[in-house]
PDB file as gemmi writes it, atoms N, CA and C in Angstrom:
CRYST1    1.000    1.000    1.000  90.00  90.00  90.00 P 1                      
ATOM      1  N   MET A   1     -20.390-118.529  78.134  1.00  0.00           N  
ATOM      2  CA  MET A   1     -20.613-119.723  78.921  1.00  0.00           C  
ATOM      3  C   MET A   1     -22.028-119.695  79.470  1.00  0.00           C  
ATOM      4  N   ASP A   2     -22.742-120.785  79.309  1.00  0.00           N  
ATOM      5  CA  ASP A   2     -24.106-120.906  79.800  1.00  0.00           C  
ATOM      6  C   ASP A   2     -24.158-121.924  80.926  1.00  0.00           C  
ATOM      7  N   PHE A   3     -25.008-121.646  81.925  1.00  0.00           N  
ATOM      8  CA  PHE A   3     -25.184-122.580  83.038  1.00  0.00           C  
ATOM      9  C   PHE A   3     -25.764-123.882  82.508  1.00  0.00           C  
ATOM     10  N   ASP A   4     -25.225-125.023  83.001  1.00  0.00           N  
ATOM     11  CA  ASP A   4     -25.690-126.330  82.540  1.00  0.00           C  
ATOM     12  C   ASP A   4     -26.396-127.089  83.661  1.00  0.00           C  
ATOM     13  N   ASP A   5     -25.709-127.318  84.788  1.00  0.00           N  
ATOM     14  CA  ASP A   5     -26.285-128.145  85.839  1.00  0.00           C  
ATOM     15  C   ASP A   5     -25.444-128.009  87.107  1.00  0.00           C  
ATOM     16  N   PHE A   6     -25.891-128.668  88.176  1.00  0.00           N  
ATOM     17  CA  PHE A   6     -25.118-128.771  89.404  1.00  0.00           C  
ATOM     18  C   PHE A   6     -24.573-130.183  89.517  1.00  0.00           C  
ATOM     19  N   ARG A   7     -23.449-130.321  90.189  1.00  0.00           N  
ATOM     20  CA  ARG A   7     -22.943-131.643  90.537  1.00  0.00           C  
ATOM     21  C   ARG A   7     -22.168-131.535  91.838  1.00  0.00           C  
ATOM     22  N   GLU A   8     -21.971-132.699  92.503  1.00  0.00           N  
ATOM     23  CA  GLU A   8     -21.260-132.692  93.774  1.00  0.00           C  
ATOM     24  C   GLU A   8     -19.823-132.238  93.575  1.00  0.00           C  
ATOM     25  N   TYR A   9     -19.337-131.551  94.577  1.00  0.00           N  
ATOM     26  CA  TYR A   9     -17.945-131.094  94.566  1.00  0.00           C  
ATOM     27  C   TYR A   9     -17.021-132.303  94.644  1.00  0.00           C  
ATOM     28  N   GLN A  10     -15.984-132.303  93.823  1.00  0.00           N  
ATOM     29  CA  GLN A  10     -14.961-133.346  93.859  1.00  0.00           C  
ATOM     30  C   GLN A  10     -13.627-132.681  94.108  1.00  0.00           C  
ATOM     31  N   HIS A  11     -12.744-133.404  94.778  1.00  0.00           N  
ATOM     32  CA  HIS A  11     -11.424-132.855  95.091  1.00  0.00           C  
ATOM     33  C   HIS A  11     -10.744-132.366  93.810  1.00  0.00           C  
ATOM     34  N   GLY A  12     -10.266-131.146  93.829  1.00  0.00           N  
ATOM     35  CA  GLY A  12      -9.600-130.562  92.671  1.00  0.00           C  
ATOM     36  C   GLY A  12     -10.468-129.614  91.872  1.00  0.00           C  
ATOM     37  N   ASP A  13     -11.777-129.582  92.146  1.00  0.00           N  
ATOM     38  CA  ASP A  13     -12.668-128.649  91.443  1.00  0.00           C  
ATOM     39  C   ASP A  13     -12.357-127.218  91.859  1.00  0.00           C  
ATOM     40  N   GLU A  14     -12.671-126.298  90.995  1.00  0.00           N  
ATOM     41  CA  GLU A  14     -12.460-124.878  91.270  1.00  0.00           C  
ATOM     42  C   GLU A  14     -13.441-124.424  92.351  1.00  0.00           C  
ATOM     43  N   VAL A  15     -12.914-123.863  93.421  1.00  0.00           N  
ATOM     44  CA  VAL A  15     -13.725-123.451  94.569  1.00  0.00           C  
ATOM     45  C   VAL A  15     -14.652-122.294  94.197  1.00  0.00           C  
ATOM     46  N   ARG A  16     -14.262-121.497  93.208  1.00  0.00           N  
ATOM     47  CA  ARG A  16     -15.088-120.352  92.810  1.00  0.00           C  
ATOM     48  C   ARG A  16     -16.455-120.756  92.279  1.00  0.00           C  
ATOM     49  N   PHE A  17     -16.593-122.015  91.823  1.00  0.00           N  
ATOM     50  CA  PHE A  17     -17.849-122.448  91.223  1.00  0.00           C  
ATOM     51  C   PHE A  17     -18.796-123.116  92.213  1.00  0.00           C  
ATOM     52  N   ILE A  18     -18.442-123.114  93.507  1.00  0.00           N  
ATOM     53  CA  ILE A  18     -19.350-123.677  94.503  1.00  0.00           C  
ATOM     54  C   ILE A  18     -20.596-122.802  94.581  1.00  0.00           C  
ATOM     55  N   ASP A  19     -21.771-123.449  94.520  1.00  0.00           N  
ATOM     56  CA  ASP A  19     -23.040-122.740  94.669  1.00  0.00           C  
ATOM     57  C   ASP A  19     -23.471-122.877  96.118  1.00  0.00           C  
ATOM     58  N   TRP A  20     -23.425-121.768  96.840  1.00  0.00           N  
ATOM     59  CA  TRP A  20     -23.648-121.814  98.276  1.00  0.00           C  
ATOM     60  C   TRP A  20     -25.110-122.063  98.625  1.00  0.00           C  
ATOM     61  N   ASN A  21     -26.043-121.661  97.810  1.00  0.00           N  
ATOM     62  CA  ASN A  21     -27.462-121.910  98.098  1.00  0.00           C  
ATOM     63  C   ASN A  21     -27.776-123.404  98.037  1.00  0.00           C  
ATOM     64  N   VAL A  22     -27.323-124.073  96.991  1.00  0.00           N  
ATOM     65  CA  VAL A  22     -27.560-125.511  96.864  1.00  0.00           C  
ATOM     66  C   VAL A  22     -26.781-126.264  97.940  1.00  0.00           C  
ATOM     67  N   THR A  23     -25.570-125.821  98.238  1.00  0.00           N  
ATOM     68  CA  THR A  23     -24.759-126.450  99.275  1.00  0.00           C  
ATOM     69  C   THR A  23     -25.468-126.378 100.625  1.00  0.00           C  
ATOM     70  N   ALA A  24     -26.088-125.244 100.948  1.00  0.00           N  
ATOM     71  CA  ALA A  24     -26.802-125.096 102.218  1.00  0.00           C  
ATOM     72  C   ALA A  24     -28.028-126.007 102.281  1.00  0.00           C  
ATOM     73  N   ARG A  25     -28.722-126.191 101.155  1.00  0.00           N  
ATOM     74  CA  ARG A  25     -29.909-127.053 101.124  1.00  0.00           C  
ATOM     75  C   ARG A  25     -29.557-128.531 101.237  1.00  0.00           C  
ATOM     76  N   MET A  26     -28.467-128.948 100.612  1.00  0.00           N  
ATOM     77  CA  MET A  26     -28.116-130.372 100.533  1.00  0.00           C  
ATOM     78  C   MET A  26     -27.119-130.818 101.606  1.00  0.00           C  
ATOM     79  N   ASN A  27     -26.550-129.877 102.342  1.00  0.00           N  
ATOM     80  CA  ASN A  27     -25.576-130.166 103.391  1.00  0.00           C  
ATOM     81  C   ASN A  27     -24.286-130.810 102.881  1.00  0.00           C  
ATOM     82  N   GLN A  28     -23.986-130.617 101.662  1.00  0.00           N  
ATOM     83  CA  GLN A  28     -22.691-130.996 101.095  1.00  0.00           C  
ATOM     84  C   GLN A  28     -22.431-130.096  99.891  1.00  0.00           C  
ATOM     85  N   PRO A  29     -21.153-129.847  99.594  1.00  0.00           N  
ATOM     86  CA  PRO A  29     -20.857-128.858  98.545  1.00  0.00           C  
ATOM     87  C   PRO A  29     -21.252-129.320  97.144  1.00  0.00           C  
ATOM     88  N   PHE A  30     -21.858-128.391  96.401  1.00  0.00           N  
ATOM     89  CA  PHE A  30     -22.200-128.607  94.997  1.00  0.00           C  
ATOM     90  C   PHE A  30     -21.576-127.475  94.185  1.00  0.00           C  
ATOM     91  N   ILE A  31     -21.172-127.793  92.963  1.00  0.00           N  
ATOM     92  CA  ILE A  31     -20.624-126.762  92.090  1.00  0.00           C  
ATOM     93  C   ILE A  31     -21.514-126.613  90.867  1.00  0.00           C  
ATOM     94  N   ARG A  32     -21.410-125.440  90.248  1.00  0.00           N  
ATOM     95  CA  ARG A  32     -22.138-125.159  89.020  1.00  0.00           C  
ATOM     96  C   ARG A  32     -21.322-125.657  87.831  1.00  0.00           C  
ATOM     97  N   LYS A  33     -21.958-126.353  86.912  1.00  0.00           N  
ATOM     98  CA  LYS A  33     -21.320-126.761  85.660  1.00  0.00           C  
ATOM     99  C   LYS A  33     -21.788-125.818  84.563  1.00  0.00           C  
ATOM    100  N   PHE A  34     -20.883-125.500  83.664  1.00  0.00           N  
ATOM    101  CA  PHE A  34     -21.205-124.596  82.570  1.00  0.00           C  
ATOM    102  C   PHE A  34     -20.968-125.292  81.239  1.00  0.00           C  
ATOM    103  N   HIS A  35     -21.755-124.910  80.277  1.00  0.00           N  
ATOM    104  CA  HIS A  35     -21.579-125.381  78.900  1.00  0.00           C  
ATOM    105  C   HIS A  35     -20.950-124.242  78.120  1.00  0.00           C  
ATOM    106  N   GLU A  36     -19.775-124.490  77.594  1.00  0.00           N  
ATOM    107  CA  GLU A  36     -19.072-123.442  76.865  1.00  0.00           C  
ATOM    108  C   GLU A  36     -19.508-123.460  75.410  1.00  0.00           C  
ATOM    109  N   GLU A  37     -20.110-122.380  74.984  1.00  0.00           N  
ATOM    110  CA  GLU A  37     -20.544-122.264  73.595  1.00  0.00           C  
ATOM    111  C   GLU A  37     -19.427-121.604  72.813  1.00  0.00           C  
ATOM    112  N   ARG A  38     -18.857-122.369  71.899  1.00  0.00           N  
ATOM    113  CA  ARG A  38     -17.707-121.855  71.170  1.00  0.00           C  
ATOM    114  C   ARG A  38     -18.051-121.735  69.694  1.00  0.00           C  
ATOM    115  N   GLU A  39     -17.601-120.696  69.127  1.00  0.00           N  
ATOM    116  CA  GLU A  39     -17.624-120.576  67.679  1.00  0.00           C  
ATOM    117  C   GLU A  39     -16.348-119.839  67.320  1.00  0.00           C  
ATOM    118  N   LEU A  40     -15.283-120.593  67.317  1.00  0.00           N  
ATOM    119  CA  LEU A  40     -13.974-120.020  67.061  1.00  0.00           C  
ATOM    120  C   LEU A  40     -13.722-119.907  65.571  1.00  0.00           C  
ATOM    121  N   ALA A  41     -12.774-119.092  65.218  1.00  0.00           N  
ATOM    122  CA  ALA A  41     -12.348-118.971  63.824  1.00  0.00           C  
ATOM    123  C   ALA A  41     -10.950-119.573  63.723  1.00  0.00           C  
ATOM    124  N   VAL A  42     -10.825-120.632  62.940  1.00  0.00           N  
ATOM    125  CA  VAL A  42      -9.548-121.290  62.710  1.00  0.00           C  
ATOM    126  C   VAL A  42      -9.014-120.789  61.375  1.00  0.00           C  
ATOM    127  N   ILE A  43      -7.818-120.205  61.399  1.00  0.00           N  
ATOM    128  CA  ILE A  43      -7.190-119.730  60.173  1.00  0.00           C  
ATOM    129  C   ILE A  43      -6.005-120.643  59.867  1.00  0.00           C  
ATOM    130  N   LEU A  44      -6.037-121.287  58.724  1.00  0.00           N  
ATOM    131  CA  LEU A  44      -4.950-122.156  58.291  1.00  0.00           C  
ATOM    132  C   LEU A  44      -3.985-121.344  57.438  1.00  0.00           C  
ATOM    133  N   ALA A  45      -2.720-121.318  57.823  1.00  0.00           N  
ATOM    134  CA  ALA A  45      -1.686-120.617  57.063  1.00  0.00           C  
ATOM    135  C   ALA A  45      -0.855-121.668  56.339  1.00  0.00           C  
ATOM    136  N   VAL A  46      -0.851-121.625  55.004  1.00  0.00           N  
ATOM    137  CA  VAL A  46      -0.195-122.651  54.204  1.00  0.00           C  
ATOM    138  C   VAL A  46       0.832-122.005  53.284  1.00  0.00           C  
ATOM    139  N   ASP A  47       2.042-122.553  53.308  1.00  0.00           N  
ATOM    140  CA  ASP A  47       3.140-122.110  52.447  1.00  0.00           C  
ATOM    141  C   ASP A  47       2.956-122.736  51.065  1.00  0.00           C  
ATOM    142  N   VAL A  48       2.889-121.910  50.026  1.00  0.00           N  
ATOM    143  CA  VAL A  48       2.767-122.417  48.657  1.00  0.00           C  
ATOM    144  C   VAL A  48       3.939-121.940  47.804  1.00  0.00           C  
ATOM    145  N   SER A  49       5.097-121.735  48.444  1.00  0.00           N  
ATOM    146  CA  SER A  49       6.282-121.293  47.711  1.00  0.00           C  
ATOM    147  C   SER A  49       6.773-122.413  46.789  1.00  0.00           C  
ATOM    148  N   GLY A  50       7.802-122.142  46.036  1.00  0.00           N  
ATOM    149  CA  GLY A  50       8.311-123.111  45.074  1.00  0.00           C  
ATOM    150  C   GLY A  50       8.774-124.417  45.689  1.00  0.00           C  
ATOM    151  N   SER A  51       9.203-124.401  46.934  1.00  0.00           N  
ATOM    152  CA  SER A  51       9.720-125.613  47.575  1.00  0.00           C  
ATOM    153  C   SER A  51       8.645-126.657  47.865  1.00  0.00           C  
ATOM    154  N   VAL A  52       7.373-126.292  47.863  1.00  0.00           N  
ATOM    155  CA  VAL A  52       6.331-127.272  48.185  1.00  0.00           C  
ATOM    156  C   VAL A  52       5.972-128.168  47.002  1.00  0.00           C  
ATOM    157  N   ASP A  53       6.507-127.888  45.831  1.00  0.00           N  
ATOM    158  CA  ASP A  53       6.215-128.745  44.690  1.00  0.00           C  
ATOM    159  C   ASP A  53       7.132-129.963  44.626  1.00  0.00           C  
ATOM    160  N   TYR A  54       8.060-130.058  45.564  1.00  0.00           N  
ATOM    161  CA  TYR A  54       8.928-131.220  45.641  1.00  0.00           C  
ATOM    162  C   TYR A  54       8.376-132.180  46.669  1.00  0.00           C  
ATOM    163  N   GLY A  55       8.847-133.416  46.607  1.00  0.00           N  
ATOM    164  CA  GLY A  55       8.398-134.402  47.581  1.00  0.00           C  
ATOM    165  C   GLY A  55       8.768-135.790  47.134  1.00  0.00           C  
ATOM    166  N   SER A  56       8.137-136.784  47.710  1.00  0.00           N  
ATOM    167  CA  SER A  56       8.414-138.172  47.346  1.00  0.00           C  
ATOM    168  C   SER A  56       7.678-138.514  46.056  1.00  0.00           C  
ATOM    169  N   VAL A  57       7.826-139.728  45.640  1.00  0.00           N  
ATOM    170  CA  VAL A  57       7.169-140.188  44.413  1.00  0.00           C  
ATOM    171  C   VAL A  57       5.652-140.176  44.581  1.00  0.00           C  
ATOM    172  N   ALA A  58       5.183-140.529  45.773  1.00  0.00           N  
ATOM    173  CA  ALA A  58       3.745-140.640  46.007  1.00  0.00           C  
ATOM    174  C   ALA A  58       3.067-139.282  46.158  1.00  0.00           C  
ATOM    175  N   LEU A  59       3.626-138.408  47.002  1.00  0.00           N  
ATOM    176  CA  LEU A  59       2.972-137.131  47.306  1.00  0.00           C  
ATOM    177  C   LEU A  59       3.990-135.997  47.344  1.00  0.00           C  
ATOM    178  N   SER A  60       3.574-134.837  46.830  1.00  0.00           N  
ATOM    179  CA  SER A  60       4.414-133.649  46.966  1.00  0.00           C  
ATOM    180  C   SER A  60       4.099-132.988  48.309  1.00  0.00           C  
ATOM    181  N   LYS A  61       4.933-132.044  48.712  1.00  0.00           N  
ATOM    182  CA  LYS A  61       4.690-131.318  49.961  1.00  0.00           C  
ATOM    183  C   LYS A  61       3.373-130.555  49.893  1.00  0.00           C  
ATOM    184  N   ARG A  62       3.029-130.076  48.710  1.00  0.00           N  
ATOM    185  CA  ARG A  62       1.766-129.346  48.537  1.00  0.00           C  
ATOM    186  C   ARG A  62       0.574-130.259  48.805  1.00  0.00           C  
ATOM    187  N   GLU A  63       0.620-131.483  48.307  1.00  0.00           N  
ATOM    188  CA  GLU A  63      -0.483-132.427  48.521  1.00  0.00           C  
ATOM    189  C   GLU A  63      -0.593-132.827  49.991  1.00  0.00           C  
ATOM    190  N   VAL A  64       0.553-132.988  50.650  1.00  0.00           N  
ATOM    191  CA  VAL A  64       0.526-133.302  52.082  1.00  0.00           C  
ATOM    192  C   VAL A  64      -0.046-132.114  52.862  1.00  0.00           C  
ATOM    193  N   ALA A  65       0.341-130.891  52.492  1.00  0.00           N  
ATOM    194  CA  ALA A  65      -0.190-129.697  53.157  1.00  0.00           C  
ATOM    195  C   ALA A  65      -1.702-129.595  52.953  1.00  0.00           C  
ATOM    196  N   ALA A  66      -2.187-129.913  51.756  1.00  0.00           N  
ATOM    197  CA  ALA A  66      -3.628-129.880  51.490  1.00  0.00           C  
ATOM    198  C   ALA A  66      -4.355-130.940  52.312  1.00  0.00           C  
ATOM    199  N   GLU A  67      -3.736-132.106  52.451  1.00  0.00           N  
ATOM    200  CA  GLU A  67      -4.353-133.172  53.234  1.00  0.00           C  
ATOM    201  C   GLU A  67      -4.421-132.798  54.720  1.00  0.00           C  
ATOM    202  N   ILE A  68      -3.350-132.217  55.238  1.00  0.00           N  
ATOM    203  CA  ILE A  68      -3.344-131.785  56.642  1.00  0.00           C  
ATOM    204  C   ILE A  68      -4.360-130.666  56.859  1.00  0.00           C  
ATOM    205  N   ALA A  69      -4.429-129.726  55.923  1.00  0.00           N  
ATOM    206  CA  ALA A  69      -5.415-128.646  56.024  1.00  0.00           C  
ATOM    207  C   ALA A  69      -6.835-129.207  55.993  1.00  0.00           C  
ATOM    208  N   ALA A  70      -7.072-130.239  55.182  1.00  0.00           N  
ATOM    209  CA  ALA A  70      -8.398-130.853  55.119  1.00  0.00           C  
ATOM    210  C   ALA A  70      -8.760-131.519  56.437  1.00  0.00           C  
ATOM    211  N   VAL A  71      -7.811-132.233  57.024  1.00  0.00           N  
ATOM    212  CA  VAL A  71      -8.083-132.901  58.303  1.00  0.00           C  
ATOM    213  C   VAL A  71      -8.376-131.875  59.392  1.00  0.00           C  
ATOM    214  N   LEU A  72      -7.540-130.837  59.490  1.00  0.00           N  
ATOM    215  CA  LEU A  72      -7.761-129.803  60.501  1.00  0.00           C  
ATOM    216  C   LEU A  72      -9.060-129.046  60.237  1.00  0.00           C  
ATOM    217  N   GLY A  73      -9.338-128.759  58.973  1.00  0.00           N  
ATOM    218  CA  GLY A  73     -10.546-128.021  58.621  1.00  0.00           C  
ATOM    219  C   GLY A  73     -11.814-128.799  58.920  1.00  0.00           C  
ATOM    220  N   PHE A  74     -11.855-130.069  58.539  1.00  0.00           N  
ATOM    221  CA  PHE A  74     -13.049-130.863  58.811  1.00  0.00           C  
ATOM    222  C   PHE A  74     -13.222-131.108  60.309  1.00  0.00           C  
ATOM    223  N   SER A  75     -12.124-131.216  61.028  1.00  0.00           N  
ATOM    224  CA  SER A  75     -12.207-131.343  62.485  1.00  0.00           C  
ATOM    225  C   SER A  75     -12.813-130.082  63.094  1.00  0.00           C  
ATOM    226  N   ALA A  76     -12.374-128.922  62.626  1.00  0.00           N  
ATOM    227  CA  ALA A  76     -12.920-127.656  63.124  1.00  0.00           C  
ATOM    228  C   ALA A  76     -14.401-127.532  62.775  1.00  0.00           C  
ATOM    229  N   LEU A  77     -14.783-127.905  61.558  1.00  0.00           N  
ATOM    230  CA  LEU A  77     -16.195-127.840  61.168  1.00  0.00           C  
ATOM    231  C   LEU A  77     -17.031-128.787  62.015  1.00  0.00           C  
ATOM    232  N   HIS A  78     -16.483-129.947  62.334  1.00  0.00           N  
ATOM    233  CA  HIS A  78     -17.200-130.908  63.174  1.00  0.00           C  
ATOM    234  C   HIS A  78     -17.459-130.333  64.567  1.00  0.00           C  
ATOM    235  N   ASN A  79     -16.550-129.486  65.062  1.00  0.00           N  
ATOM    236  CA  ASN A  79     -16.714-128.834  66.361  1.00  0.00           C  
ATOM    237  C   ASN A  79     -17.582-127.583  66.278  1.00  0.00           C  
ATOM    238  N   GLY A  80     -18.039-127.220  65.092  1.00  0.00           N  
ATOM    239  CA  GLY A  80     -18.888-126.039  64.940  1.00  0.00           C  
ATOM    240  C   GLY A  80     -18.117-124.747  64.780  1.00  0.00           C  
ATOM    241  N   ASP A  81     -16.835-124.834  64.447  1.00  0.00           N  
ATOM    242  CA  ASP A  81     -16.007-123.649  64.276  1.00  0.00           C  
ATOM    243  C   ASP A  81     -15.945-123.242  62.811  1.00  0.00           C  
ATOM    244  N   LYS A  82     -15.553-121.994  62.575  1.00  0.00           N  
ATOM    245  CA  LYS A  82     -15.369-121.484  61.214  1.00  0.00           C  
ATOM    246  C   LYS A  82     -13.928-121.737  60.791  1.00  0.00           C  
ATOM    247  N   VAL A  83     -13.699-121.855  59.480  1.00  0.00           N  
ATOM    248  CA  VAL A  83     -12.358-122.113  58.956  1.00  0.00           C  
ATOM    249  C   VAL A  83     -12.039-121.101  57.865  1.00  0.00           C  
ATOM    250  N   GLY A  84     -10.830-120.545  57.933  1.00  0.00           N  
ATOM    251  CA  GLY A  84     -10.339-119.614  56.926  1.00  0.00           C  
ATOM    252  C   GLY A  84      -8.960-120.050  56.452  1.00  0.00           C  
ATOM    253  N   LEU A  85      -8.407-119.327  55.470  1.00  0.00           N  
ATOM    254  CA  LEU A  85      -7.145-119.734  54.857  1.00  0.00           C  
ATOM    255  C   LEU A  85      -6.303-118.522  54.493  1.00  0.00           C  
ATOM    256  N   VAL A  86      -4.995-118.651  54.725  1.00  0.00           N  
ATOM    257  CA  VAL A  86      -4.018-117.689  54.234  1.00  0.00           C  
ATOM    258  C   VAL A  86      -2.983-118.475  53.460  1.00  0.00           C  
ATOM    259  N   LEU A  87      -2.813-118.138  52.178  1.00  0.00           N  
ATOM    260  CA  LEU A  87      -1.752-118.729  51.356  1.00  0.00           C  
ATOM    261  C   LEU A  87      -0.639-117.711  51.236  1.00  0.00           C  
ATOM    262  N   PHE A  88       0.597-118.177  51.383  1.00  0.00           N  
ATOM    263  CA  PHE A  88       1.727-117.254  51.286  1.00  0.00           C  
ATOM    264  C   PHE A  88       2.909-117.947  50.642  1.00  0.00           C  
ATOM    265  N   ALA A  89       3.748-117.133  50.019  1.00  0.00           N  
ATOM    266  CA  ALA A  89       5.035-117.580  49.490  1.00  0.00           C  
ATOM    267  C   ALA A  89       6.057-116.613  50.077  1.00  0.00           C  
ATOM    268  N   SER A  90       6.607-115.716  49.264  1.00  0.00           N  
ATOM    269  CA  SER A  90       7.499-114.704  49.820  1.00  0.00           C  
ATOM    270  C   SER A  90       6.697-113.573  50.466  1.00  0.00           C  
ATOM    271  N   GLU A  91       5.423-113.500  50.137  1.00  0.00           N  
ATOM    272  CA  GLU A  91       4.507-112.531  50.736  1.00  0.00           C  
ATOM    273  C   GLU A  91       3.108-113.145  50.753  1.00  0.00           C  
ATOM    274  N   PRO A  92       2.193-112.626  51.574  1.00  0.00           N  
ATOM    275  CA  PRO A  92       0.825-113.167  51.583  1.00  0.00           C  
ATOM    276  C   PRO A  92       0.203-113.076  50.186  1.00  0.00           C  
ATOM    277  N   MET A  93      -0.412-114.158  49.769  1.00  0.00           N  
ATOM    278  CA  MET A  93      -0.906-114.253  48.401  1.00  0.00           C  
ATOM    279  C   MET A  93      -2.438-114.234  48.330  1.00  0.00           C  
ATOM    280  N   LEU A  94      -3.080-114.950  49.245  1.00  0.00           N  
ATOM    281  CA  LEU A  94      -4.533-115.084  49.207  1.00  0.00           C  
ATOM    282  C   LEU A  94      -5.049-115.223  50.631  1.00  0.00           C  
ATOM    283  N   PHE A  95      -6.127-114.493  50.925  1.00  0.00           N  
ATOM    284  CA  PHE A  95      -6.795-114.627  52.212  1.00  0.00           C  
ATOM    285  C   PHE A  95      -8.249-114.957  51.958  1.00  0.00           C  
ATOM    286  N   ILE A  96      -8.718-116.056  52.544  1.00  0.00           N  
ATOM    287  CA  ILE A  96     -10.124-116.431  52.477  1.00  0.00           C  
ATOM    288  C   ILE A  96     -10.672-116.329  53.894  1.00  0.00           C  
ATOM    289  N   PRO A  97     -11.635-115.446  54.133  1.00  0.00           N  
ATOM    290  CA  PRO A  97     -12.170-115.270  55.500  1.00  0.00           C  
ATOM    291  C   PRO A  97     -12.810-116.548  56.032  1.00  0.00           C  
ATOM    292  N   ALA A  98     -12.821-116.671  57.343  1.00  0.00           N  
ATOM    293  CA  ALA A  98     -13.369-117.860  58.000  1.00  0.00           C  
ATOM    294  C   ALA A  98     -14.881-117.927  57.836  1.00  0.00           C  
ATOM    295  N   GLU A  99     -15.349-119.100  57.426  1.00  0.00           N  
ATOM    296  CA  GLU A  99     -16.778-119.381  57.279  1.00  0.00           C  
ATOM    297  C   GLU A  99     -17.019-120.830  57.633  1.00  0.00           C  
ATOM    298  N   LYS A 100     -18.289-121.186  57.776  1.00  0.00           N  
ATOM    299  CA  LYS A 100     -18.665-122.569  58.005  1.00  0.00           C  
ATOM    300  C   LYS A 100     -19.063-123.209  56.684  1.00  0.00           C  
ATOM    301  N   GLY A 101     -19.014-124.536  56.641  1.00  0.00           N  
ATOM    302  CA  GLY A 101     -19.537-125.264  55.490  1.00  0.00           C  
ATOM    303  C   GLY A 101     -18.494-126.094  54.775  1.00  0.00           C  
ATOM    304  N   GLY A 102     -18.939-127.245  54.320  1.00  0.00           N  
ATOM    305  CA  GLY A 102     -18.066-128.165  53.608  1.00  0.00           C  
ATOM    306  C   GLY A 102     -17.628-127.638  52.253  1.00  0.00           C  
ATOM    307  N   ARG A 103     -18.523-126.963  51.538  1.00  0.00           N  
ATOM    308  CA  ARG A 103     -18.161-126.408  50.225  1.00  0.00           C  
ATOM    309  C   ARG A 103     -17.069-125.351  50.361  1.00  0.00           C  
ATOM    310  N   HIS A 104     -17.166-124.558  51.426  1.00  0.00           N  
ATOM    311  CA  HIS A 104     -16.157-123.528  51.684  1.00  0.00           C  
ATOM    312  C   HIS A 104     -14.797-124.183  51.925  1.00  0.00           C  
ATOM    313  N   LEU A 105     -14.769-125.246  52.717  1.00  0.00           N  
ATOM    314  CA  LEU A 105     -13.513-125.936  53.008  1.00  0.00           C  
ATOM    315  C   LEU A 105     -12.954-126.598  51.756  1.00  0.00           C  
ATOM    316  N   LEU A 106     -13.806-127.194  50.938  1.00  0.00           N  
ATOM    317  CA  LEU A 106     -13.332-127.814  49.698  1.00  0.00           C  
ATOM    318  C   LEU A 106     -12.747-126.770  48.745  1.00  0.00           C  
ATOM    319  N   ARG A 107     -13.317-125.571  48.723  1.00  0.00           N  
ATOM    320  CA  ARG A 107     -12.750-124.486  47.909  1.00  0.00           C  
ATOM    321  C   ARG A 107     -11.351-124.128  48.404  1.00  0.00           C  
ATOM    322  N   MET A 108     -11.183-124.081  49.730  1.00  0.00           N  
ATOM    323  CA  MET A 108      -9.873-123.757  50.293  1.00  0.00           C  
ATOM    324  C   MET A 108      -8.837-124.824  49.918  1.00  0.00           C  
ATOM    325  N   ILE A 109      -9.224-126.081  49.967  1.00  0.00           N  
ATOM    326  CA  ILE A 109      -8.304-127.169  49.606  1.00  0.00           C  
ATOM    327  C   ILE A 109      -7.923-127.062  48.137  1.00  0.00           C  
ATOM    328  N   ARG A 110      -8.901-126.748  47.284  1.00  0.00           N  
ATOM    329  CA  ARG A 110      -8.611-126.563  45.865  1.00  0.00           C  
ATOM    330  C   ARG A 110      -7.627-125.420  45.653  1.00  0.00           C  
ATOM    331  N   GLU A 111      -7.810-124.315  46.386  1.00  0.00           N  
ATOM    332  CA  GLU A 111      -6.899-123.175  46.270  1.00  0.00           C  
ATOM    333  C   GLU A 111      -5.474-123.558  46.670  1.00  0.00           C  
ATOM    334  N   ILE A 112      -5.331-124.401  47.691  1.00  0.00           N  
ATOM    335  CA  ILE A 112      -4.001-124.861  48.093  1.00  0.00           C  
ATOM    336  C   ILE A 112      -3.356-125.651  46.971  1.00  0.00           C  
ATOM    337  N   LEU A 113      -4.121-126.508  46.321  1.00  0.00           N  
ATOM    338  CA  LEU A 113      -3.566-127.393  45.291  1.00  0.00           C  
ATOM    339  C   LEU A 113      -3.223-126.675  43.986  1.00  0.00           C  
ATOM    340  N   VAL A 114      -3.934-125.591  43.652  1.00  0.00           N  
ATOM    341  CA  VAL A 114      -3.711-124.943  42.357  1.00  0.00           C  
ATOM    342  C   VAL A 114      -2.976-123.605  42.440  1.00  0.00           C  
ATOM    343  N   ALA A 115      -2.619-123.171  43.636  1.00  0.00           N  
ATOM    344  CA  ALA A 115      -1.977-121.858  43.794  1.00  0.00           C  
ATOM    345  C   ALA A 115      -0.615-121.816  43.099  1.00  0.00           C  
ATOM    346  N   LYS A 116      -0.405-120.775  42.327  1.00  0.00           N  
ATOM    347  CA  LYS A 116       0.880-120.541  41.654  1.00  0.00           C  
ATOM    348  C   LYS A 116       1.326-119.115  41.979  1.00  0.00           C  
ATOM    349  N   PRO A 117       2.264-118.960  42.920  1.00  0.00           N  
ATOM    350  CA  PRO A 117       2.694-117.604  43.281  1.00  0.00           C  
ATOM    351  C   PRO A 117       3.514-116.946  42.176  1.00  0.00           C  
ATOM    352  N   ALA A 118       3.386-115.636  42.078  1.00  0.00           N  
ATOM    353  CA  ALA A 118       4.169-114.889  41.076  1.00  0.00           C  
ATOM    354  C   ALA A 118       5.659-114.906  41.432  1.00  0.00           C  
ATOM    355  N   LEU A 119       5.970-114.774  42.716  1.00  0.00           N  
ATOM    356  CA  LEU A 119       7.345-114.871  43.203  1.00  0.00           C  
ATOM    357  C   LEU A 119       7.435-116.136  44.054  1.00  0.00           C  
ATOM    358  N   PRO A 120       7.997-117.223  43.513  1.00  0.00           N  
ATOM    359  CA  PRO A 120       7.962-118.501  44.237  1.00  0.00           C  
ATOM    360  C   PRO A 120       8.954-118.626  45.396  1.00  0.00           C  
ATOM    361  N   GLY A 121       9.662-117.576  45.728  1.00  0.00           N  
ATOM    362  CA  GLY A 121      10.619-117.641  46.848  1.00  0.00           C  
ATOM    363  C   GLY A 121       9.924-117.793  48.182  1.00  0.00           C  
ATOM    364  N   THR A 122      10.678-118.334  49.141  1.00  0.00           N  
ATOM    365  CA  THR A 122      10.099-118.557  50.465  1.00  0.00           C  
ATOM    366  C   THR A 122      10.240-117.316  51.315  1.00  0.00           C  
TER     367      THR A 122                                                      
END                                                                             
């Protein structure tokens, strides 16, 4: 967390963040604002067992899972986070470490769509 700025105290603010030096100068309470620098690693765990190849006429469960993974992945990339993937069926099948980048995410989506487990049980 990096210091960002000061602002006036508002009811409900955390009392621990009151800056007493600025409060003494201005004669009213001020708190410190912080900018949280995040670079989290988001790991998507996707089931690719035999049951995901079924679904409606329009989309299979696998295609819906790939679409949801794409939405979550692009959202994480937009926030500056890294994205990784774990594919599993009856046992973990593939692990892709978390990285940044659109090409990396597109590779993960492709892996979801083409994965064929040796043991398709759940």
